[in-house]
C-alpha positions, -999 to 999 in steps of 0.1 A, spaced: -415 -673 211 -444 -697 216 -430 -729 202 -464 -747 201 -478 -723 175 -479 -735 140 -453 -718 118 -468 -697 90 -457 -700 54 -472 -682 24 -458 -708 -1 -485 -734 5 -505 -732 -27 -527 -762 -18 -541 -742 11 -541 -709 -8 -563 -722 -37 -583 -750 -21 -615 -730 -26 -609 -726 -64 -617 -753 -89 -591 -761 -116 -613 -742 -141 -613 -711 -119 -575 -713 -115 -571 -714 -153 -593 -683 -157 -573 -665 -130 -541 -674 -148 -554 -660 -180 -566 -628 -163 -533 -621 -145 -514 -629 -176 -535 -602 -194 -529 -577 -166 -492 -583 -170 -493 -566 -204 -494 -528 -197 -505 -519 -233 -535 -542 -229 -544 -527 -195 -540 -492 -208 -563 -499 -237 -589 -515 -214 -587 -485 -190 -595 -461 -220 -622 -482 -237 -642 -499 -209 -659 -468 -194 -671 -458 -229 -682 -493 -237 -703 -494 -206 -717 -459 -211 -727 -467 -247 -741 -501 -239 -719 -518 -265 -729 -555 -271 -713 -582 -250 -694 -556 -228 -710 -566 -196 -708 -603 -204 -670 -600 -210 -664 -579 -179 -686 -602 -157 -668 -634 -168 -633 -619 -164 -623 -591 -141 -656 -587 -123 -657 -624 -113 -621 -622 -101 -624 -591 -79 -661 -586 -70 -686 -607 -50 -716 -601 -72 -740 -574 -84 -763 -579 -55 -761 -590 -18 -777 -623 -27 -750 -631 -53 -723 -620 -29 -736 -642 -2 -726 -673 -22 -690 -661 -22 -691 -652 15 -704 -687 23 -676 -703 3 -650 -683 21 -665 -692 55 -658 -729 47 -621 -720 50 -624 -697 81 -620 -666 60 -642 -637 71 -656 -609 49 -655 -571 48 -685 -561 27 -681 -531 5 -710 -516 -15 -687 -505 -43 -705 -475 -57 -685 -443 -59 -684 -410 -77 -722 -405 -78 -731 -370 -67 -764 -353 -57 -784 -354 -25 -807 -382 -38 -777 -404 -46 -761 -396 -12 -793 -406 6 -795 -438 -14 -759 -446 -6 -766 -441 31 -796 -465 29 -776 -491 10 -748 -489 37 -774 -496 63 -788 -525 43 -753 -539 41 -750 -536 79 -783 -553 85 -773 -582 62 -739 -585 77 -755 -588 112 -772 -620 100 -739 -636 89 -714 -650 114 -684 -644 92 -690 -608 82 -677 -587 111 -671 -555 90 -684 -533 62 -667 -505 44 -679 -469 37 -666 -442 14 -674 -407 26 -675 -396 -10 -704 -420 -13 -726 -395 6 -707 -362 5 -700 -338 -24 -663 -339 -34 -661 -301 -38 -674 -296 -3 -648 -319 12 -622 -301 -8 -633 -267 4 -632 -279 40 -598 -295 35 -584 -263 21 -597 -242 50 -583 -268 75 -549 -266 59 -549 -228 61 -556 -230 99 -534 -239 128 -538 -262 158 -550 -297 163 -570 -316 136 -603 -310 155 -596 -273 161 -589 -268 124 -620 -288 115 -643 -267 137 -627 -235 123 -633 -247 87 -669 -256 93 -675 -221 108 -662 -205 76 -688 -223 55 -718 -202 42 -752 -212 58 -763 -234 28 -730 -254 29 -731 -256 67 -765 -272 63 -752 -295 36 -723 -306 58 -747 -312 87 -765 -337 64 -732 -354 56 -725 -358 94 -761 -370 99 -756 -397 72 -724 -409 88 -741 -409 123 -770 -430 110 -746 -456 95 -725 -458 126 -755 -460 149 -769 -489 129 -735 -506 130 -731 -502 167 -766 -516 173 -759 -546 151 -723 -552 163 -707 -546 129 -675 -527 124 -674 -497 100 -642 -491 80 -640 -456 67 -620 -456 34 -591 -433 28 -595 -406 1 -572 -383 -18 -550 -361 3 -568 -329 -7 -601 -341 8 -587 -364 36 -586 -339 66 -624 -335 70 -628 -373 65 -603 -379 93 -620 -353 116 -655 -368 109 -641 -404 116 -625 -393 149 -658 -377 160 -676 -410 153 -649 -430 172 -653 -406 201 -690 -415 201 -691 -452 193 -657 -466 203 -659 -462 241 -660 -499 250 -651 -516 217 -639 -506 182 -669 -500 160 -655 -472 137 -621 -476 120 -601 -449 101 -579 -460 71 -543 -448 71 -524 -448 38 -488 -454 49 -474 -444 15 -480 -409 28 -450 -397 48 -471 -380 75 -494 -410 84 -471 -426 111 -472 -394 131 -509 -391 124 -514 -426 139 -496 -415 171 -515 -382 172 -548 -402 168 -537 -425 197 -531 -394 219 -566 -382 211 -581 -416 219 -562 -417 252 -573 -382 261 -610 -388 252 -610 -424 264 -620 -443 233 -605 -472 214 -587 -462 183 -597 -482 152 -570 -482 126 -569 -500 93 -534 -499 79 -530 -499 41 -502 -487 18 -524 -467 -4 -544 -464 -36 -538 -430 -53 -500 -428 -56 -497 -417 -93 -526 -392 -90 -510 -377 -59 -476 -373 -74 -490 -358 -106 -512 -333 -88 -483 -322 -65 -460 -317 -95 -487 -298 -115 -496 -275 -86 -461 -271 -73 -464 -284 -37 -443 -311 -20 -455 -346 -28 -473 -362 2 -459 -396 -10 -429 -414 6 -396 -408 -12 -392 -446 -19 -407 -480 -13 -383 -487 16 -395 -456 35 -431 -468 29 -423 -503 42 -405 -490 72 -434 -467 82 -459 -495 76 -441 -519 99 -435 -492 125 -473 -485 124 -480 -522 129 -456 -523 159 -471 -491 174 -505 -507 173 -494 -540 188 -475 -521 215 -507 -503 224 -530 -532 217 -553 -525 247 -563 -491 233 -559 -498 195 -578 -522 173 -558 -527 142 -566 -542 108 -534 -551 89 -548 -547 53 -517 -556 33 -506 -576 3 -470 -574 15 -458 -608 27 -431 -593 49 -456 -570 68 -480 -598 74 -453 -621 86 -439 -593 108 -473 -589 124 -476 -626 131 -441 -626 147 -451 -596 169 -481 -615 182 -461 -645 190 -433 -625 206 -458 -607 228 -476 -640 237 -508 -627 221 -533 -652 207 -535 -655 169 -572 -645 171 -567 -616 194 -599 -595 192 -579 -563 184 -559 -577 156 -573 -586 121 -557 -592 87 -573 -585 54 -566 -587 16 -587 -578 -14 -609 -605 -29 -592 -620 -59 -556 -612 -48 -530 -627 -24 -549 -659 -16 -516 -673 -5 -516 -648 24 -552 -649 33 -559 -687 34 -526 -696 50 -532 -670 78 -567 -685 83 -553 -720 85 -528 -709 112 -557 -695 133 -554 -658 126 -584 -636 122 -584 -627 85 -609 -615 59 -613 -608 22 -624 -572 13 -654 -581 -9 -670 -554 -30 -704 -558 -47 -727 -537 -69 -739 -533 -104 -712 -537 -130 -715 -501 -143 -711 -488 -107 -681 -508 -97 -661 -500 -129 -639 -474 -110 -630 -500 -85 -622 -526 -112 -601 -500 -131 -580 -494 -100 -574 -532 -96 -563 -536 -132 -540 -505 -129 -526 -517 -96 -518 -551 -109 -500 -537 -139 -481 -510 -120 -471 -526 -87 -437 -541 -93 -439 -579 -90 -475 -582 -80 -488 -598 -111 -457 -620 -115 -461 -632 -79 -498 -640 -84 -491 -659 -117 -462 -679 -103 -483 -691 -74 -513 -700 -96 -489 -718 -120 -474 -737 -91 -508 -749 -79 -518 -758 -115 -487 -779 -118 -494 -796 -85 -529 -805 -98 -515 -814 -132 -540 -791 -150 
């Protein structure tokens, strides 16, 4: 161990909440208290989308001043810049996410591509925005991804062989449609490579993930020859993802590119289990939390063990996994700000992890979505659901906020 390196603790609330005023702390306390009531969250999940759709009075005002303000940077890049500037004061970087999802149609897909490129162009002007995030469902028809995934699952061989086979099976019109999807992704990655901004490809539901993985690996093979520009997102609550990481590394070694891997636990657990049960196939989800935690930490260790050829983003709200990563860096005498190791947490959550990592000299960011309120509602609904369903998450947030409020006597 390197004795001179500052020990890391996630208990320091003074560091964690230095960027928040006492008024902001009180609002956060109220919000997490509300999210700790499942009946209230369930009511909100049912009512909010309709309230937005029907333009009910005060809906946007209430959302903007509560859950939107907690978890989203702003409705525009200009608004979001203020949040990014505030984070920069504390050596916290930003992953920008244009948080629009679920809009279909070629016009919307082209618009999303252009917005992603605008985000890249803006990020390139800001020293503390090294990454931006992309959802393939932002510029590809869900049903087309599902069709490709089904065909890939019916085929044999490597991921890329199955992908090429599935594309060949598409009728001419859908082949052309898929070509446009690939072209959009290519344009985004080209822009990012030219501007030195990393592109994080979000994970999707298992029944559309295979073509997303194949497309992402194709982009890595093109753009990751000398540095990691494109990153795939691996959901380790899936029991097959640790092996997929190792297979991806083998592909990277064979094709001589740097593997970009963003490690998360996952975002669609309940939906995945329900679909597997309804359609009578084995659940893709780990049997229990312990198995998920073990695979996550094993994935982190695999990445650190192959750090010359893997650039990893530890995107976790789990204190143990973050601490484990810092220990691995120290044990391997790797610098805290190693260019191939980055940490990240969602904006509005786990400040005790983010800001204490930053203070100890680690490369860390907040995942910062932005977009019109009506467009980021799906994202906000997931945050509310997550905080009410993840055991202990809301309680931990509340306890830390309360500790800091007590320290400040507010």
